N, C-alpha and C positions, 0 to 999 in steps of 0.2 A: 504494499499500499504506500502511496507516495506521501512524502513528508510535507505538511503545509508550509507555505512560505510566510514567515513573519518578517516582512521587509522592513518595518519600522519597529523600533523598540517600544513596547507597550509600557504603560505606567506600572511601577512596582505596587504590589499588594502585600500588606502585612497581616499575618494571622497570629493571634495570641492564644496559645494552647495547642500542644501537639498530641492531643487525644484523638479519638476516632473522627470527630467532626472537624477538628482542625486539619488533620491530614486529608480528609475528604475534600475540604475546601481548597487545600493546596493542589489537589488533583484537578479540580474545576479550573483554577486559574492558570496553572502551568500548562494544562492541556490547551487553554485558549491563547497561550503565548506570553503570559505575563511572568516577569520575574517575581518570585514569592519569597518573602522573609518570614520564616516560621519561628516564633519565639516560644520558649518554655523554660521556666526556672529549674526544671528537673533534668539532670544530666542524662538519666536513663531514657526519659522520653525523647530527648533530643537525639540520642544515639540511635534509637530504633526507628525514628521517623523516616529517613531516606529509604530504608529497606521496606518499610510498610508501604510507602508510596510506590516503590518499584513493583512490589508484589501485586498491589491493586491495579496498577497500570498494565501489568502483564496480563492480568485477567481480562481487562478491557480490550487489549490487543487481540487476545485469543478469541474474543467474542466479536471481533470486527468493529469495535467501537472506539478505536484509537488510530489516528492517521499518522502517528510517528512511532518510533521505538520508545519503550519506557525510559531508556537512558536519557532521552531528550527532555523529558519532564523533570527527572532528577537533576539534570544540569541547570535548570532554571530555579532550583530550590536552594535557598540559603537558610540553614538552621542555626539559630543563635540563642545564647543565654543572656544577651544584652538587649534590653527593650529599646534603648536609644538607637541601636543599629537597625533593629527591625523597623522602627518608626521613621527613619530618614527618607525624605522625599517621596513618601507613598501617596497614592490617590485614595486608598481605602484601607481601613483597618477592620478586621473581623475578629471580635473578641469571642473566644470559645472556652471561657473559664467556667468553673462550676456555678450552679444556680444559687449563688449567695450574694445578697445585696452588698455586703461589706467588701467582698472580693471585687465585685464589679465597680463599686465606688472608687476603690483604690486604683484599679487599673485605668478607669476612664480619667481620673484626675491626672495620672502620669501621661496618658496618651494625649490628653488635651494640651499638656505642656510640651511634649516632645515632637508631635507631628506638625506638618505644615498646616497653616490655618484653614486651608481649603480642603483638607483631607476629610473624608467621611469617616465617622467613628460609629461602627455598627456592632451591635451585640447579637450573637446567634441564640440568645435566650429563647427557651421554649414557652415561657409564661411571664417572665418579669419585664414590664415595660420600661422604657428608658427613663421615664419620669421618676422611677424609684431610685436611680443612681446617678443621674446626670443633671438634675435640676439646678444645682448650684455652680455648675462649671461656667467659666467665662465663654467657652466655645460650645455651649449646649445646643446652639442652633444647628449644628452639624451632626448631632447625635440621634440615633434611631435604632430600631431593632431590625435585623434581617434574619428571620427564622426559616431554616431550610427543612425540607424533608430529609430523611436519612436513608441512604447516603446521597448527598446532593449531586454527585457525579452520575447518578442513575435516576434519581427522582428530582427533576429540575425545578419544581415549584419552590418559590421563596417568597415569604411574606415580608413586605416592607412596611414597618409599623412606625410612623412618626409619632413623637410626643407632641403635646400641645405647643411646645416651644420650638419644634423643629422647623427650620426654614424649608418651605416647599421645594425650593430649588435644590437643596441638599438631598431630599427624598427623590427628586427627579433624576439627579446625577447617580444616586445609588442604583435606582432601577436601570438606568442606562448601562452602568458598569456590569451589573449582573446579567442583563440581557445580552450584552456583547460577548460575555463568557459562556453563552449557551443556556442560561437559566431562564425560567419563566416567572418573572416577578409579578406579584399582585400588590396593590396598595390597600392596606387596611385603613378604614375610614376613621377609626378612633381606637384609643387604647382600651382593650378589655383583656382580662386575664385569660391566657390560653390562645389569644388571637383567633384566627379562623380554623387553622389546621387542627389544633388540639381541642377546640370546642366541638367541632364536628366528630372527631375521633372519640372524644369523651362522651358525647351523646350516645353513640353506638355501644361503647363499653359499659355505660351505666345500664342500658337496657339489657345487654348481654348478661351482665352479672345478675340482674333481677330475674331474667328467664331461667338461669341456672338455680338461683335461690328458690324460686317458686316451683321448681320441678317441671318446668315446661319443656326444657331441652337440655341436652348434655353439652359440655364444652366442645366436644368433637363435632357434634351436629351443628352447633352455631357456627363454628369455623367453616364447616362445609357449606352452609347456606350463604355465608359471605363470600367464600372463595369461589364457589361454583355458580353462584347466583348473582347477588348484588355486585360483587367484585368484578365479575366478567363484564358487565355493562359499564361499571364505573371506570374500568381501565380505558374505556373509549370515550365515554360521555359522563357528565356529572349528574347529580340527582335531579336537578331541575329539568335538564334535557331528557333524562330517562323517563320521567312521568309525562313530559310533554309529548314524547314519541309513543308512549304506551297507550295514549287515549286519543281517539279521533276527536278533533276539535281542539286539541292542544291542552295546555296546562290549565286554562280557565275551566275547561270541561272536567279535567281531572279533579280540580279543587271542588267543584260543585258536587261531583259524585262521591269523592273520598274524604273531603274535608271534615265532615261530621264524625266519621269513624276515627280519623287521626286525632280529632279534638277529644273524643272519649278516651282514646289510648293515653293521651297526655294527662288528662284529668285523673285517670287511674293511678298515675305515678306522682300525682300532686303538682303537675305542671299544666296550668290552664292557659294555653297560648293559641286561641282559635285563629284560623286564617280569615281575617276580616276582609270585607269586600274591597276596601281600599288597598290592603296589602296584596291581595290576589291580583288586583288591577295593575299594581306596580310591577309584580313579577311577570305577569302576562305581557305587559308592555315591553319589558326588557327582552323577553323571549321572542316576541313577534318582531322586534327590531333585529334580532339575530336570525330568525327563521320565519319569514312570512308563511301563513297557512297554506298558500298555494304551492309551497315547496315542501310541505310536510311529507307527502308520499315519497318524494325523491330521497329525503333524509332518512326515512324509515328503511328504505331499500339499502341505502349506504350503511346504516347501522347493521343490518342483517349480514351484508357481505363482509363487513369488518369483523363481526363475530365469527363468521365462518373461517376467516383467515386466522383468528385467534385460536379457535378450537383446533384447527389443523396444526398450528405451530405448537400447541401444548401437547399434541399427540406424538410429536417427534421426541425421541429420547435425548436427554441432555448430553452435551459433549463430554 
């Protein structure tokens, strides 16, 4: 496979923390051609990071997902125990430290001092918003959360979560940097615990635990329903498009037919969040802007063909 030409030197990226997420982000950005400075205070973590990156890159190459040799990615990686070295002249810092406010406060204070004033300071936090640890910084306007799926070199969605004090231009630049590296950023409209990814995942897990507790289904059976049912469709389309395509007349028709049942299910769990007419109209309006009803049949046929390809691919034995 040919090696991509990186004719111009891309801006350096700093990653704070050489754990699994930190190394995964290093793969994302070295694969995109960026020089990456990977900082960790632990000598053992620093020592094993290049080998870990090489091993993951080798797996990507074997799967046909890497256009260069793994050595090319390792060559773009600088591992350091000096935060000032990692922070020098970077466009973006991704903090991948443990989920503790005190650790993030200390790191962001140092990063705000050490990095260029226009560098984006992003936390890969799964739940802690930037307002918990960056509020008092002089450079707080460039601070935000960039929460990935795991691992980000395979699951490209990343949540860009500005704090109330984040400059919109900083969030725009963060989105552009992640998108240019092959990721799919979404902008979260306000700080909420868990953001979007974990709130959706949490809703499924809460119900899954309840179904096991209530003797409705086993752990294995619930995993089967998600893996072979919901997950099959969701690997191609999201939950809104799923029900939009499942019901002739689209999502408004689905809400009319199924909304009362979902309301009762929620109330059974102590959550009364009915799909009001104005909410349904908002969702329907966004779906119709994406897919006019006169294209519904075409999209249903596309979904079915895509599912056929997925089923066929899953029947092939792994390499």
